[in-house]
Jmol script that loads the backbone (N, CA, C; Angstrom):
load data "model"
ATOM      1  N   MET A   1     -18.307   8.280  -7.051  1.00  0.00           N
ATOM      2  CA  MET A   1     -19.530   8.033  -7.727  1.00  0.00           C
ATOM      3  C   MET A   1     -19.329   7.644  -9.079  1.00  0.00           C
ATOM      4  N   ARG A   2     -18.170   7.493  -9.588  1.00  0.00           N
ATOM      5  CA  ARG A   2     -17.721   6.872 -10.787  1.00  0.00           C
ATOM      6  C   ARG A   2     -18.044   5.290 -10.902  1.00  0.00           C
ATOM      7  N   TYR A   3     -17.924   4.656  -9.793  1.00  0.00           N
ATOM      8  CA  TYR A   3     -18.102   3.253  -9.850  1.00  0.00           C
ATOM      9  C   TYR A   3     -19.502   2.827  -9.114  1.00  0.00           C
ATOM     10  N   ALA A   4     -20.306   3.718  -8.826  1.00  0.00           N
ATOM     11  CA  ALA A   4     -21.602   3.537  -8.038  1.00  0.00           C
ATOM     12  C   ALA A   4     -22.495   2.727  -8.826  1.00  0.00           C
ATOM     13  N   GLY A   5     -22.435   2.900 -10.192  1.00  0.00           N
ATOM     14  CA  GLY A   5     -23.353   1.919 -11.024  1.00  0.00           C
ATOM     15  C   GLY A   5     -22.902   0.647 -11.103  1.00  0.00           C
ATOM     16  N   ALA A   6     -21.573   0.479 -11.269  1.00  0.00           N
ATOM     17  CA  ALA A   6     -21.027  -0.888 -11.387  1.00  0.00           C
ATOM     18  C   ALA A   6     -21.013  -1.606  -9.908  1.00  0.00           C
ATOM     19  N   SER A   7     -21.314  -1.092  -8.684  1.00  0.00           N
ATOM     20  CA  SER A   7     -21.216  -1.729  -7.423  1.00  0.00           C
ATOM     21  C   SER A   7     -22.436  -2.448  -7.242  1.00  0.00           C
ATOM     22  N   ILE A   8     -23.484  -1.964  -7.992  1.00  0.00           N
ATOM     23  CA  ILE A   8     -24.857  -2.914  -7.578  1.00  0.00           C
ATOM     24  C   ILE A   8     -24.728  -4.143  -8.077  1.00  0.00           C
ATOM     25  N   PRO A   9     -24.384  -4.285  -9.376  1.00  0.00           N
ATOM     26  CA  PRO A   9     -24.418  -5.710  -9.996  1.00  0.00           C
ATOM     27  C   PRO A   9     -23.343  -6.528  -9.324  1.00  0.00           C
ATOM     28  N   LEU A  10     -22.106  -5.926  -9.139  1.00  0.00           N
ATOM     29  CA  LEU A  10     -21.135  -6.553  -8.275  1.00  0.00           C
ATOM     30  C   LEU A  10     -21.596  -7.100  -6.927  1.00  0.00           C
ATOM     31  N   ALA A  11     -22.466  -6.427  -6.132  1.00  0.00           N
ATOM     32  CA  ALA A  11     -22.803  -6.736  -4.948  1.00  0.00           C
ATOM     33  C   ALA A  11     -23.936  -7.839  -5.079  1.00  0.00           C
ATOM     34  N   ILE A  12     -24.825  -7.844  -6.175  1.00  0.00           N
ATOM     35  CA  ILE A  12     -25.581  -8.872  -6.476  1.00  0.00           C
ATOM     36  C   ILE A  12     -24.895 -10.237  -6.817  1.00  0.00           C
ATOM     37  N   TRP A  13     -23.706 -10.046  -7.591  1.00  0.00           N
ATOM     38  CA  TRP A  13     -22.861 -11.226  -7.947  1.00  0.00           C
ATOM     39  C   TRP A  13     -22.241 -11.924  -6.733  1.00  0.00           C
ATOM     40  N   VAL A  14     -21.605 -11.024  -5.688  1.00  0.00           N
ATOM     41  CA  VAL A  14     -21.098 -11.434  -4.672  1.00  0.00           C
ATOM     42  C   VAL A  14     -22.025 -12.208  -3.741  1.00  0.00           C
ATOM     43  N   ALA A  15     -23.163 -11.697  -3.483  1.00  0.00           N
ATOM     44  CA  ALA A  15     -24.114 -12.158  -2.822  1.00  0.00           C
ATOM     45  C   ALA A  15     -24.620 -13.545  -3.421  1.00  0.00           C
ATOM     46  N   TRP A  16     -24.668 -13.714  -4.632  1.00  0.00           N
ATOM     47  CA  TRP A  16     -25.346 -14.808  -5.244  1.00  0.00           C
ATOM     48  C   TRP A  16     -24.320 -16.047  -5.198  1.00  0.00           C
ATOM     49  N   ARG A  17     -22.888 -15.716  -5.192  1.00  0.00           N
ATOM     50  CA  ARG A  17     -22.114 -16.642  -5.354  1.00  0.00           C
ATOM     51  C   ARG A  17     -21.712 -17.258  -3.894  1.00  0.00           C
ATOM     52  N   ARG A  18     -22.042 -16.521  -2.966  1.00  0.00           N
ATOM     53  CA  ARG A  18     -21.872 -17.209  -1.463  1.00  0.00           C
ATOM     54  C   ARG A  18     -20.552 -17.268  -1.059  1.00  0.00           C
ATOM     55  N   PRO A  19     -19.895 -16.073  -1.075  1.00  0.00           N
ATOM     56  CA  PRO A  19     -18.463 -16.213  -0.825  1.00  0.00           C
ATOM     57  C   PRO A  19     -18.073 -16.454   0.717  1.00  0.00           C
ATOM     58  N   VAL A  20     -16.893 -16.639   0.934  1.00  0.00           N
ATOM     59  CA  VAL A  20     -16.454 -16.676   2.326  1.00  0.00           C
ATOM     60  C   VAL A  20     -16.383 -15.405   2.875  1.00  0.00           C
ATOM     61  N   TRP A  21     -17.210 -14.692   3.619  1.00  0.00           N
ATOM     62  CA  TRP A  21     -17.283 -13.479   4.036  1.00  0.00           C
ATOM     63  C   TRP A  21     -15.961 -12.884   4.488  1.00  0.00           C
ATOM     64  N   ARG A  22     -15.404 -13.573   5.173  1.00  0.00           N
ATOM     65  CA  ARG A  22     -13.981 -13.050   5.720  1.00  0.00           C
ATOM     66  C   ARG A  22     -13.207 -12.463   4.510  1.00  0.00           C
ATOM     67  N   GLY A  23     -12.925 -13.370   3.688  1.00  0.00           N
ATOM     68  CA  GLY A  23     -12.278 -12.870   2.230  1.00  0.00           C
ATOM     69  C   GLY A  23     -12.827 -11.608   1.669  1.00  0.00           C
ATOM     70  N   VAL A  24     -14.100 -11.357   1.675  1.00  0.00           N
ATOM     71  CA  VAL A  24     -14.844 -10.350   1.125  1.00  0.00           C
ATOM     72  C   VAL A  24     -14.533  -9.070   1.950  1.00  0.00           C
ATOM     73  N   VAL A  25     -14.495  -9.166   3.313  1.00  0.00           N
ATOM     74  CA  VAL A  25     -14.102  -7.865   4.351  1.00  0.00           C
ATOM     75  C   VAL A  25     -12.728  -7.541   4.134  1.00  0.00           C
ATOM     76  N   LEU A  26     -11.791  -8.698   4.175  1.00  0.00           N
ATOM     77  CA  LEU A  26     -10.404  -8.364   3.760  1.00  0.00           C
ATOM     78  C   LEU A  26     -10.283  -7.689   2.552  1.00  0.00           C
ATOM     79  N   SER A  27     -10.832  -7.983   1.451  1.00  0.00           N
ATOM     80  CA  SER A  27     -10.650  -7.389   0.254  1.00  0.00           C
ATOM     81  C   SER A  27     -11.332  -5.865   0.296  1.00  0.00           C
ATOM     82  N   LEU A  28     -12.267  -5.708   0.787  1.00  0.00           N
ATOM     83  CA  LEU A  28     -12.905  -4.441   0.990  1.00  0.00           C
ATOM     84  C   LEU A  28     -12.100  -3.451   1.946  1.00  0.00           C
ATOM     85  N   VAL A  29     -11.246  -4.046   2.884  1.00  0.00           N
ATOM     86  CA  VAL A  29     -10.540  -3.318   3.846  1.00  0.00           C
ATOM     87  C   VAL A  29      -9.226  -2.913   3.012  1.00  0.00           C
ATOM     88  N   ALA A  30      -8.716  -3.892   2.313  1.00  0.00           N
ATOM     89  CA  ALA A  30      -7.502  -3.570   1.451  1.00  0.00           C
ATOM     90  C   ALA A  30      -7.886  -2.512   0.375  1.00  0.00           C
ATOM     91  N   GLY A  31      -8.980  -2.523  -0.164  1.00  0.00           N
ATOM     92  CA  GLY A  31      -9.327  -1.585  -1.299  1.00  0.00           C
ATOM     93  C   GLY A  31      -9.351  -0.170  -0.430  1.00  0.00           C
ATOM     94  N   VAL A  32     -10.070   0.028   0.509  1.00  0.00           N
ATOM     95  CA  VAL A  32     -10.139   1.167   1.259  1.00  0.00           C
ATOM     96  C   VAL A  32      -8.803   1.831   1.628  1.00  0.00           C
ATOM     97  N   GLY A  33      -7.867   0.847   2.000  1.00  0.00           N
ATOM     98  CA  GLY A  33      -6.670   1.101   2.407  1.00  0.00           C
ATOM     99  C   GLY A  33      -5.713   1.594   1.333  1.00  0.00           C
ATOM    100  N   ILE A  34      -5.750   1.045  -0.091  1.00  0.00           N
ATOM    101  CA  ILE A  34      -5.182   1.434  -1.309  1.00  0.00           C
ATOM    102  C   ILE A  34      -5.621   2.685  -1.619  1.00  0.00           C
ATOM    103  N   GLY A  35      -6.982   2.865  -1.653  1.00  0.00           N
ATOM    104  CA  GLY A  35      -7.499   4.045  -2.111  1.00  0.00           C
ATOM    105  C   GLY A  35      -7.196   5.256  -1.180  1.00  0.00           C
ATOM    106  N   GLY A  36      -7.258   5.053   0.220  1.00  0.00           N
ATOM    107  CA  GLY A  36      -6.836   5.921   1.068  1.00  0.00           C
ATOM    108  C   GLY A  36      -5.303   6.402   1.041  1.00  0.00           C
ATOM    109  N   GLY A  37      -4.385   5.226   0.793  1.00  0.00           N
ATOM    110  CA  GLY A  37      -3.038   5.527   0.508  1.00  0.00           C
ATOM    111  C   GLY A  37      -2.938   6.346  -0.711  1.00  0.00           C
ATOM    112  N   THR A  38      -3.663   6.186  -1.845  1.00  0.00           N
ATOM    113  CA  THR A  38      -3.356   6.997  -3.171  1.00  0.00           C
ATOM    114  C   THR A  38      -3.816   8.511  -2.782  1.00  0.00           C
ATOM    115  N   ILE A  39      -4.889   8.745  -2.087  1.00  0.00           N
ATOM    116  CA  ILE A  39      -5.349  10.029  -1.776  1.00  0.00           C
ATOM    117  C   ILE A  39      -4.435  10.805  -0.967  1.00  0.00           C
ATOM    118  N   PHE A  40      -3.761  10.149   0.087  1.00  0.00           N
ATOM    119  CA  PHE A  40      -2.750  10.732   0.901  1.00  0.00           C
ATOM    120  C   PHE A  40      -1.602  10.901   0.229  1.00  0.00           C
ATOM    121  N   LEU A  41      -1.052  10.260  -0.829  1.00  0.00           N
ATOM    122  CA  LEU A  41      -0.133  10.262  -1.694  1.00  0.00           C
ATOM    123  C   LEU A  41       0.004  11.585  -2.457  1.00  0.00           C
ATOM    124  N   PHE A  42      -1.381  11.698  -3.106  1.00  0.00           N
ATOM    125  CA  PHE A  42      -1.503  12.870  -4.005  1.00  0.00           C
ATOM    126  C   PHE A  42      -1.804  14.220  -3.070  1.00  0.00           C
ATOM    127  N   GLU A  43      -2.220  14.144  -1.931  1.00  0.00           N
ATOM    128  CA  GLU A  43      -2.317  15.264  -1.136  1.00  0.00           C
ATOM    129  C   GLU A  43      -0.787  15.732  -0.542  1.00  0.00           C
ATOM    130  N   GLY A  44      -0.061  14.522  -0.371  1.00  0.00           N
ATOM    131  CA  GLY A  44       1.362  14.786  -0.124  1.00  0.00           C
ATOM    132  C   GLY A  44       2.012  15.384  -0.938  1.00  0.00           C
ATOM    133  N   TYR A  45       1.928  15.064  -2.372  1.00  0.00           N
ATOM    134  CA  TYR A  45       2.338  15.808  -3.546  1.00  0.00           C
ATOM    135  C   TYR A  45       2.083  17.319  -3.507  1.00  0.00           C
ATOM    136  N   ALA A  46       0.647  17.677  -3.167  1.00  0.00           N
ATOM    137  CA  ALA A  46       0.430  18.755  -3.116  1.00  0.00           C
ATOM    138  C   ALA A  46       0.978  19.732  -1.840  1.00  0.00           C
ATOM    139  N   GLY A  47       1.263  19.176  -0.974  1.00  0.00           N
ATOM    140  CA  GLY A  47       1.430  19.928   0.388  1.00  0.00           C
ATOM    141  C   GLY A  47       2.800  19.762   0.857  1.00  0.00           C
ATOM    142  N   LEU A  48       3.451  18.643   0.865  1.00  0.00           N
ATOM    143  CA  LEU A  48       4.705  18.372   1.391  1.00  0.00           C
ATOM    144  C   LEU A  48       5.935  18.612   0.459  1.00  0.00           C
ATOM    145  N   PRO A  49       6.981  18.698   1.091  1.00  0.00           N
ATOM    146  CA  PRO A  49       8.333  18.813   0.252  1.00  0.00           C
ATOM    147  C   PRO A  49       8.436  17.608  -0.550  1.00  0.00           C
ATOM    148  N   ALA A  50       8.984  17.455  -1.699  1.00  0.00           N
ATOM    149  CA  ALA A  50       9.032  16.522  -2.708  1.00  0.00           C
ATOM    150  C   ALA A  50       9.680  15.293  -1.867  1.00  0.00           C
ATOM    151  N   SER A  51      10.732  15.876  -1.315  1.00  0.00           N
ATOM    152  CA  SER A  51      11.736  14.742  -0.707  1.00  0.00           C
ATOM    153  C   SER A  51      10.971  13.766   0.340  1.00  0.00           C
ATOM    154  N   VAL A  52      10.031  14.466   1.027  1.00  0.00           N
ATOM    155  CA  VAL A  52       9.325  13.801   2.164  1.00  0.00           C
ATOM    156  C   VAL A  52       8.193  12.754   1.460  1.00  0.00           C
ATOM    157  N   THR A  53       7.627  13.200   0.355  1.00  0.00           N
ATOM    158  CA  THR A  53       6.545  12.563  -0.327  1.00  0.00           C
ATOM    159  C   THR A  53       7.252  11.352  -0.877  1.00  0.00           C
ATOM    160  N   VAL A  54       8.381  11.566  -1.557  1.00  0.00           N
ATOM    161  CA  VAL A  54       9.114  10.582  -2.297  1.00  0.00           C
ATOM    162  C   VAL A  54       9.551   9.465  -1.186  1.00  0.00           C
ATOM    163  N   LEU A  55       9.870   9.988  -0.105  1.00  0.00           N
ATOM    164  CA  LEU A  55      10.408   9.072   1.024  1.00  0.00           C
ATOM    165  C   LEU A  55       9.112   8.158   1.499  1.00  0.00           C
ATOM    166  N   ILE A  56       8.007   8.584   1.384  1.00  0.00           N
ATOM    167  CA  ILE A  56       6.884   7.810   1.935  1.00  0.00           C
ATOM    168  C   ILE A  56       6.544   6.883   0.567  1.00  0.00           C
ATOM    169  N   PHE A  57       6.473   7.307  -0.613  1.00  0.00           N
ATOM    170  CA  PHE A  57       6.387   6.597  -1.523  1.00  0.00           C
ATOM    171  C   PHE A  57       7.373   5.387  -1.783  1.00  0.00           C
ATOM    172  N   TYR A  58       8.584   5.579  -1.460  1.00  0.00           N
ATOM    173  CA  TYR A  58       9.727   4.593  -1.710  1.00  0.00           C
ATOM    174  C   TYR A  58       9.608   3.556  -0.521  1.00  0.00           C
ATOM    175  N   THR A  59       9.121   4.079   0.716  1.00  0.00           N
ATOM    176  CA  THR A  59       9.196   3.065   1.828  1.00  0.00           C
ATOM    177  C   THR A  59       8.049   2.008   1.854  1.00  0.00           C
ATOM    178  N   TYR A  60       7.037   2.354   1.238  1.00  0.00           N
ATOM    179  CA  TYR A  60       5.947   1.548   1.454  1.00  0.00           C
ATOM    180  C   TYR A  60       6.178   0.166   1.002  1.00  0.00           C
ATOM    181  N   PRO A  61       7.046  -0.299  -0.138  1.00  0.00           N
ATOM    182  CA  PRO A  61       7.239  -1.747  -0.071  1.00  0.00           C
ATOM    183  C   PRO A  61       7.878  -2.359   0.812  1.00  0.00           C
ATOM    184  N   ALA A  62       8.768  -1.688   1.765  1.00  0.00           N
ATOM    185  CA  ALA A  62       9.280  -2.273   2.952  1.00  0.00           C
ATOM    186  C   ALA A  62       8.319  -2.576   3.853  1.00  0.00           C
ATOM    187  N   PHE A  63       7.504  -1.526   4.245  1.00  0.00           N
ATOM    188  CA  PHE A  63       6.266  -1.788   5.239  1.00  0.00           C
ATOM    189  C   PHE A  63       5.405  -2.874   4.618  1.00  0.00           C
ATOM    190  N   THR A  64       5.196  -2.987   3.558  1.00  0.00           N
ATOM    191  CA  THR A  64       4.287  -4.182   2.892  1.00  0.00           C
ATOM    192  C   THR A  64       4.996  -5.477   3.528  1.00  0.00           C
ATOM    193  N   LEU A  65       6.215  -5.601   2.981  1.00  0.00           N
ATOM    194  CA  LEU A  65       6.963  -6.873   3.703  1.00  0.00           C
ATOM    195  C   LEU A  65       6.857  -7.160   5.109  1.00  0.00           C
ATOM    196  N   LEU A  66       7.013  -5.916   5.968  1.00  0.00           N
ATOM    197  CA  LEU A  66       7.030  -6.044   7.458  1.00  0.00           C
ATOM    198  C   LEU A  66       5.611  -6.430   7.861  1.00  0.00           C
ATOM    199  N   PHE A  67       4.569  -5.884   7.303  1.00  0.00           N
ATOM    200  CA  PHE A  67       3.354  -6.110   7.603  1.00  0.00           C
ATOM    201  C   PHE A  67       2.819  -7.714   7.264  1.00  0.00           C
ATOM    202  N   ALA A  68       3.226  -8.065   6.076  1.00  0.00           N
ATOM    203  CA  ALA A  68       3.127  -9.465   5.809  1.00  0.00           C
ATOM    204  C   ALA A  68       3.660 -10.424   6.749  1.00  0.00           C
ATOM    205  N   ARG A  69       4.789 -10.079   7.453  1.00  0.00           N
ATOM    206  CA  ARG A  69       5.377 -10.782   8.300  1.00  0.00           C
ATOM    207  C   ARG A  69       4.727 -10.569   9.668  1.00  0.00           C
ATOM    208  N   VAL A  70       4.326  -9.755   9.834  1.00  0.00           N
ATOM    209  CA  VAL A  70       3.425  -9.555  11.274  1.00  0.00           C
ATOM    210  C   VAL A  70       2.045  -9.930  11.284  1.00  0.00           C
ATOM    211  N   PHE A  71       1.292  -9.687  10.117  1.00  0.00           N
ATOM    212  CA  PHE A  71      -0.079 -10.024  10.153  1.00  0.00           C
ATOM    213  C   PHE A  71      -0.522 -11.353   9.462  1.00  0.00           C
ATOM    214  N   PHE A  72       0.525 -11.731   8.686  1.00  0.00           N
ATOM    215  CA  PHE A  72       0.194 -13.058   7.901  1.00  0.00           C
ATOM    216  C   PHE A  72       1.323 -14.078   8.126  1.00  0.00           C
ATOM    217  N   GLY A  73       2.207 -13.926   8.795  1.00  0.00           N
ATOM    218  CA  GLY A  73       3.421 -15.013   9.148  1.00  0.00           C
ATOM    219  C   GLY A  73       4.122 -15.412   7.929  1.00  0.00           C
ATOM    220  N   VAL A  74       4.225 -14.485   7.067  1.00  0.00           N
ATOM    221  CA  VAL A  74       5.121 -14.762   5.734  1.00  0.00           C
ATOM    222  C   VAL A  74       6.600 -14.842   6.204  1.00  0.00           C
ATOM    223  N   ARG A  75       7.406 -15.743   5.982  1.00  0.00           N
ATOM    224  CA  ARG A  75       8.595 -16.125   6.205  1.00  0.00           C
ATOM    225  C   ARG A  75       9.492 -14.967   5.565  1.00  0.00           C
ATOM    226  N   ILE A  76      10.215 -14.196   6.123  1.00  0.00           N
ATOM    227  CA  ILE A  76      11.138 -13.290   5.616  1.00  0.00           C
ATOM    228  C   ILE A  76      12.336 -13.905   4.986  1.00  0.00           C
ATOM    229  N   GLU A  77      12.487 -13.848   3.556  1.00  0.00           N
ATOM    230  CA  GLU A  77      13.520 -14.373   2.944  1.00  0.00           C
ATOM    231  C   GLU A  77      14.678 -13.461   2.828  1.00  0.00           C
ATOM    232  N   ARG A  78      15.955 -13.983   2.408  1.00  0.00           N
ATOM    233  CA  ARG A  78      17.003 -13.056   2.141  1.00  0.00           C
ATOM    234  C   ARG A  78      16.778 -11.948   1.128  1.00  0.00           C
ATOM    235  N   ARG A  79      16.069 -12.411   0.144  1.00  0.00           N
ATOM    236  CA  ARG A  79      15.863 -11.503  -0.780  1.00  0.00           C
ATOM    237  C   ARG A  79      15.046 -10.305  -0.522  1.00  0.00           C
ATOM    238  N   MET A  80      14.069 -10.576   0.400  1.00  0.00           N
ATOM    239  CA  MET A  80      13.259  -9.419   1.022  1.00  0.00           C
ATOM    240  C   MET A  80      13.781  -8.699   1.938  1.00  0.00           C
ATOM    241  N   VAL A  81      15.020  -9.249   2.679  1.00  0.00           N
ATOM    242  CA  VAL A  81      15.823  -8.250   3.646  1.00  0.00           C
ATOM    243  C   VAL A  81      16.482  -7.550   2.553  1.00  0.00           C
ATOM    244  N   LEU A  82      17.150  -7.914   1.459  1.00  0.00           N
ATOM    245  CA  LEU A  82      17.878  -7.188   0.648  1.00  0.00           C
ATOM    246  C   LEU A  82      16.862  -5.985  -0.168  1.00  0.00           C
ATOM    247  N   ALA A  83      15.880  -6.341  -0.269  1.00  0.00           N
ATOM    248  CA  ALA A  83      14.781  -5.520  -0.727  1.00  0.00           C
ATOM    249  C   ALA A  83      14.485  -4.187   0.126  1.00  0.00           C
ATOM    250  N   ILE A  84      14.453  -4.673   1.528  1.00  0.00           N
ATOM    251  CA  ILE A  84      14.200  -3.549   2.519  1.00  0.00           C
ATOM    252  C   ILE A  84      15.450  -2.565   2.430  1.00  0.00           C
ATOM    253  N   PHE A  85      16.710  -3.432   2.527  1.00  0.00           N
ATOM    254  CA  PHE A  85      17.810  -2.504   2.522  1.00  0.00           C
ATOM    255  C   PHE A  85      18.007  -1.543   1.484  1.00  0.00           C
ATOM    256  N   MET A  86      17.674  -1.944   0.222  1.00  0.00           N
ATOM    257  CA  MET A  86      17.610  -1.322  -0.928  1.00  0.00           C
ATOM    258  C   MET A  86      16.788  -0.105  -0.704  1.00  0.00           C
ATOM    259  N   VAL A  87      15.673  -0.384  -0.190  1.00  0.00           N
ATOM    260  CA  VAL A  87      14.570   0.831   0.090  1.00  0.00           C
ATOM    261  C   VAL A  87      15.139   1.676   1.004  1.00  0.00           C
ATOM    262  N   LEU A  88      15.745   1.415   2.024  1.00  0.00           N
ATOM    263  CA  LEU A  88      16.295   2.202   3.161  1.00  0.00           C
ATOM    264  C   LEU A  88      17.394   2.924   2.422  1.00  0.00           C
ATOM    265  N   LEU A  89      18.238   2.403   1.730  1.00  0.00           N
ATOM    266  CA  LEU A  89      19.379   3.017   1.015  1.00  0.00           C
ATOM    267  C   LEU A  89      18.982   4.007   0.030  1.00  0.00           C
ATOM    268  N   ALA A  90      17.789   3.970  -0.734  1.00  0.00           N
ATOM    269  CA  ALA A  90      17.181   4.885  -1.600  1.00  0.00           C
ATOM    270  C   ALA A  90      16.705   6.058  -0.844  1.00  0.00           C
ATOM    271  N   ALA A  91      16.013   5.565   0.259  1.00  0.00           N
ATOM    272  CA  ALA A  91      15.518   6.750   1.229  1.00  0.00           C
ATOM    273  C   ALA A  91      16.626   7.729   1.662  1.00  0.00           C
ATOM    274  N   GLY A  92      17.737   6.928   1.986  1.00  0.00           N
ATOM    275  CA  GLY A  92      18.847   7.957   2.693  1.00  0.00           C
ATOM    276  C   GLY A  92      19.359   8.676   1.385  1.00  0.00           C
ATOM    277  N   LEU A  93      19.385   8.341   0.139  1.00  0.00           N
ATOM    278  CA  LEU A  93      19.946   9.021  -0.905  1.00  0.00           C
ATOM    279  C   LEU A  93      19.043  10.335  -0.967  1.00  0.00           C
ATOM    280  N   ILE A  94      17.721   9.874  -0.907  1.00  0.00           N
ATOM    281  CA  ILE A  94      16.765  11.104  -1.259  1.00  0.00           C
ATOM    282  C   ILE A  94      16.914  12.232  -0.046  1.00  0.00           C
ATOM    283  N   LEU A  95      16.893  11.844   1.156  1.00  0.00           N
ATOM    284  CA  LEU A  95      17.065  12.928   2.154  1.00  0.00           C
ATOM    285  C   LEU A  95      18.473  13.071   2.468  1.00  0.00           C
ATOM    286  N   SER A  96      19.435  12.581   1.925  1.00  0.00           N
ATOM    287  CA  SER A  96      20.777  13.046   2.132  1.00  0.00           C
ATOM    288  C   SER A  96      21.110  14.462   1.889  1.00  0.00           C
ATOM    289  N   PRO A  97      21.758  15.479   2.669  1.00  0.00           N
ATOM    290  CA  PRO A  97      21.912  16.752   2.069  1.00  0.00           C
ATOM    291  C   PRO A  97      23.124  16.906   1.050  1.00  0.00           C
ATOM    292  N   ARG A  98      23.873  15.769   0.993  1.00  0.00           N
ATOM    293  CA  ARG A  98      25.029  15.992   0.211  1.00  0.00           C
ATOM    294  C   ARG A  98      24.461  15.640  -1.364  1.00  0.00           C
ATOM    295  N   TRP A  99      23.338  15.096  -1.734  1.00  0.00           N
ATOM    296  CA  TRP A  99      22.913  15.027  -3.015  1.00  0.00           C
ATOM    297  C   TRP A  99      21.779  16.019  -3.504  1.00  0.00           C
ATOM    298  N   ARG A 100      21.654  17.152  -2.638  1.00  0.00           N
ATOM    299  CA  ARG A 100      20.674  17.993  -3.175  1.00  0.00           C
ATOM    300  C   ARG A 100      21.415  19.057  -3.863  1.00  0.00           C
TER     301      ARG A 100
END
end "model"
wireframe off; spacefill off
backbone 0.3
color backbone group
């Protein structure tokens, strides 16, 4: 409800500018996804063990890179592979029983 008042002028502005509707739909889907992810993250903080919640939080950048490859055809570069490796390494450290 916080943004309900601002959404009306924004909707008028978007309709007046005649945007490419595919971009508008993709933006809305991305916004719902980010909002839903944030809600699930905080729900996870409330109900899951901390290690699992942090694992989910740490691995989303790796999934973002993989989704970019699958859905948008982004070429995976060496630095992206290294970033995914670092994310998996950090997740391993979080879940490793030796470090608890």
